C-alpha positions as CSV (number, residue, x, y, z in Angstrom):
1,M,-26.3,-3.4,2.3
2,Q,-26.2,-1.0,-0.5
3,T,-24.7,-2.3,-3.8
4,K,-21.5,-0.4,-4.9
5,K,-22.2,1.3,-8.2
6,T,-19.6,1.0,-11.0
7,I,-18.6,4.1,-12.8
8,A,-16.9,4.0,-16.3
9,V,-14.9,7.3,-16.9
10,I,-14.2,7.4,-20.6
11,G,-11.3,10.0,-21.4
12,A,-9.9,9.4,-17.9
13,G,-6.4,10.5,-19.1
14,G,-7.5,14.0,-19.9
15,N,-7.6,17.0,-17.3
16,M,-11.2,16.6,-16.5
17,G,-11.4,12.9,-16.7
18,S,-8.4,12.5,-14.4
19,A,-9.7,15.2,-12.0
20,I,-13.2,13.6,-11.8
21,S,-11.6,10.1,-11.4
22,R,-9.5,11.3,-8.4
23,S,-12.5,13.0,-6.7
24,V,-15.0,10.3,-7.1
25,S,-12.5,7.6,-6.0
26,K,-13.1,8.9,-2.4
27,G,-16.7,7.6,-2.6
28,A,-18.1,4.1,-2.4
29,Y,-17.8,3.4,-6.1
30,R,-16.0,1.0,-8.4
31,L,-14.1,2.9,-11.0
32,L,-13.2,1.7,-14.6
33,L,-10.9,4.2,-16.4
34,K,-10.6,4.3,-20.1
35,G,-8.3,6.6,-22.0
36,D,-6.1,6.9,-25.2
37,S,-2.8,6.3,-23.2
38,Q,-2.4,3.0,-21.3
39,E,0.7,4.5,-19.6
40,Q,-1.3,7.5,-18.4
41,L,-4.1,5.3,-17.1
42,D,-1.7,3.0,-15.2
43,A,-0.1,6.0,-13.6
44,L,-3.5,7.5,-12.6
45,V,-4.6,4.1,-11.2
46,K,-1.4,3.9,-9.0
47,E,-1.8,7.6,-7.9
48,I,-5.3,7.1,-6.8
49,Q,-4.5,3.8,-5.0
50,T,-1.7,5.7,-3.2
51,T,-3.5,8.7,-2.2
52,T,-6.9,6.9,-1.4
53,P,-6.1,3.6,0.0
54,G,-8.9,1.1,-0.4
55,A,-10.1,2.9,-3.7
56,D,-11.7,0.4,-6.0
57,V,-10.2,1.4,-9.4
58,E,-8.7,-0.2,-12.5
59,A,-7.8,0.6,-16.0
60,A,-10.2,-0.6,-18.7
61,A,-9.1,-2.0,-22.1
62,C,-12.2,-1.0,-24.0
63,A,-14.8,1.8,-23.6
64,T,-17.5,-0.6,-24.7
65,D,-16.6,-3.2,-22.1
66,A,-16.2,-0.6,-19.5
67,S,-19.6,0.8,-20.2
68,W,-21.2,-2.6,-20.3
69,E,-20.1,-3.1,-16.7
70,A,-20.9,0.3,-15.5
71,D,-24.0,1.7,-13.8
72,I,-22.9,5.2,-14.6
73,I,-20.9,6.3,-17.7
74,I,-19.1,9.6,-17.6
75,L,-18.1,10.9,-21.0
76,A,-15.1,13.2,-20.0
77,V,-14.3,13.9,-23.6
78,P,-14.6,17.0,-25.8
79,Y,-17.9,17.7,-27.5
80,Q,-16.4,16.7,-30.8
81,A,-15.8,13.2,-29.5
82,E,-19.1,12.5,-28.0
83,K,-20.6,11.2,-31.1
84,E,-17.9,8.7,-31.8
85,I,-18.1,7.4,-28.2
86,A,-21.9,7.2,-28.3
87,E,-21.7,5.0,-31.4
88,K,-19.4,2.7,-29.5
89,I,-21.5,2.3,-26.4
90,R,-25.1,2.7,-27.8
91,Q,-26.0,-0.9,-27.3
92,V,-24.5,-1.2,-23.8
93,A,-25.8,2.2,-22.5
94,N,-29.5,1.1,-22.5
95,Q,-31.2,2.4,-19.2
96,K,-27.8,3.6,-17.8
97,I,-27.0,7.0,-16.6
98,V,-24.6,8.7,-19.1
99,I,-23.1,12.0,-17.9
100,S,-22.2,14.7,-20.6
101,I,-19.5,17.2,-19.2
102,A,-19.0,18.7,-22.7
103,N,-19.1,22.3,-23.6
104,P,-19.6,22.8,-27.5
105,L,-17.1,25.7,-27.7
106,N,-15.8,27.2,-31.1
107,E,-12.1,27.4,-31.7
108,T,-12.0,31.1,-30.7
109,Y,-13.9,30.6,-27.5
110,D,-16.5,33.3,-28.3
111,G,-19.4,31.1,-29.1
112,L,-21.0,27.7,-29.3
113,V,-21.1,25.4,-32.4
114,T,-24.3,23.8,-31.4
115,E,-27.5,25.0,-33.3
116,P,-29.9,27.3,-31.6
117,G,-32.5,25.4,-29.4
118,T,-30.3,22.5,-28.5
119,S,-27.2,21.6,-26.5
120,A,-24.4,19.0,-26.4
121,A,-26.2,17.0,-23.8
122,E,-29.6,16.9,-25.8
123,E,-27.6,15.8,-28.9
124,L,-26.1,13.1,-26.8
125,Q,-29.6,12.0,-25.7
126,R,-30.8,11.8,-29.3
127,L,-27.7,9.5,-30.0
128,L,-28.5,7.4,-27.0
129,P,-32.3,7.3,-26.9
130,N,-32.5,4.6,-24.3
131,A,-29.9,6.0,-21.9
132,K,-30.5,8.5,-19.1
133,V,-28.3,11.4,-20.1
134,I,-27.5,13.9,-17.4
135,K,-25.5,17.1,-17.8
136,A,-23.1,17.6,-14.9
137,F,-19.5,18.9,-14.2
138,N,-19.6,21.2,-17.3
139,T,-19.6,24.4,-15.1
140,T,-16.6,23.3,-13.2
141,F,-12.8,23.6,-14.2
142,A,-10.4,20.9,-13.7
143,A,-8.6,22.9,-11.1
144,D,-11.8,23.2,-9.1
145,F,-11.7,19.6,-8.1
146,N,-8.6,20.2,-6.1
147,S,-10.1,23.3,-4.6
148,P,-13.8,22.9,-4.6
149,S,-14.1,25.7,-2.1
150,I,-13.0,29.3,-3.5
151,S,-12.7,32.3,-1.2
152,G,-14.5,30.3,1.6
153,K,-17.4,29.3,-0.6
154,Q,-18.2,25.9,-1.8
155,V,-18.6,25.8,-5.6
156,D,-22.1,24.9,-6.9
157,A,-22.2,22.3,-9.5
158,F,-25.4,22.0,-11.7
159,V,-27.2,18.7,-12.6
160,A,-29.8,18.7,-15.3
161,G,-31.6,15.7,-16.8
162,N,-35.2,14.3,-17.6
163,D,-35.0,11.4,-15.3
164,E,-35.5,12.4,-11.4
165,E,-33.8,9.3,-9.9
166,A,-30.8,9.8,-12.1
167,V,-30.5,13.3,-11.3
168,K,-30.4,12.4,-7.6
169,T,-27.9,9.8,-8.1
170,V,-25.5,12.1,-10.1
171,S,-26.1,14.8,-7.4
172,E,-24.8,12.4,-4.8
173,L,-21.7,11.9,-7.2
174,V,-21.3,15.7,-7.6
175,K,-21.3,15.8,-3.6
176,T,-18.7,13.2,-3.3
177,A,-16.5,15.3,-5.7
178,G,-16.7,18.1,-3.2
179,F,-19.2,20.4,-4.8
180,N,-22.6,21.7,-3.8
181,P,-25.1,19.9,-6.3
182,I,-28.0,22.0,-7.5
183,A,-30.6,20.0,-9.6
184,A,-31.2,22.7,-12.3
185,G,-34.1,21.2,-14.2
186,E,-34.6,19.0,-17.2
187,L,-32.0,18.3,-19.9
188,A,-33.0,21.3,-21.9
189,V,-31.4,23.6,-19.0
190,S,-28.1,22.2,-20.3
191,R,-28.4,25.0,-23.1
192,T,-28.1,27.5,-20.4
193,L,-25.5,25.6,-18.4
194,E,-23.2,25.4,-21.5
195,S,-23.6,29.0,-22.2
196,M,-22.8,29.8,-18.5
197,Q,-19.5,28.1,-18.9
198,L,-18.6,29.7,-22.1
199,L,-19.1,33.1,-20.2
200,L,-17.0,31.8,-17.1
201,I,-14.2,31.0,-19.6
202,R,-14.4,34.2,-21.4
203,L,-14.3,36.0,-17.9
204,G,-11.4,33.8,-16.8
205,M,-9.3,34.8,-20.0
206,K,-10.2,38.5,-19.3
207,Y,-9.5,38.6,-15.7
208,N,-6.9,35.9,-15.4
209,Y,-8.6,33.6,-13.0
210,N,-6.1,30.9,-13.7
211,W,-8.7,28.4,-14.3
212,L,-9.7,28.5,-10.6
213,A,-13.2,29.8,-10.7
214,G,-16.7,28.6,-10.2
215,W,-20.4,29.6,-10.0
216,K,-22.1,30.3,-6.6
217,I,-25.7,31.1,-6.1
218,L,-26.1,33.3,-2.9
219,H,-29.6,33.0,-1.3
220,N,-31.3,33.5,2.0
């Protein structure tokens, strides 16, 4: 019998964190949800338990404790918060999968704040040298989790990382969330993925996609 993996979602009270939590709660995972507002977390836990009977989900009091218990840690926080969270979980993230969903956008949404030749995910890997950092979910909007198929096409979600087994594990998680997972390459590919989402955001603002948009690779 396969052991149920425990997932800590740090930032579960936010739009992306709550969307991810709702989606992956449908799978055979144990979820530990951490956010800034206990009231929000309690409401989210109750909602998930109501809509997905049998879901194994609970609110966590501390990011460090939740990460210590977890097999997979999802940092569902903005880019600016990743460094602070990394410092809190560094000792308990050793050899664990840590998912970066962040896009390092500037305040005017017309560029990235990371230096050329790096990415938010690669910076996180340097902060957590003994963790298996994976880039995932950064090319999806929160609204996509409710509608992972747009115009009859299942939205693609890209996964990048240096550890092949970790990429496979996260790809299964992406599939559980309703998306078509595509293993895009090593962690350096996250530079492209973060730029892709910047472009999608700018196109959404220009053409009024109402935050329901995604990437799809068409091929034969």
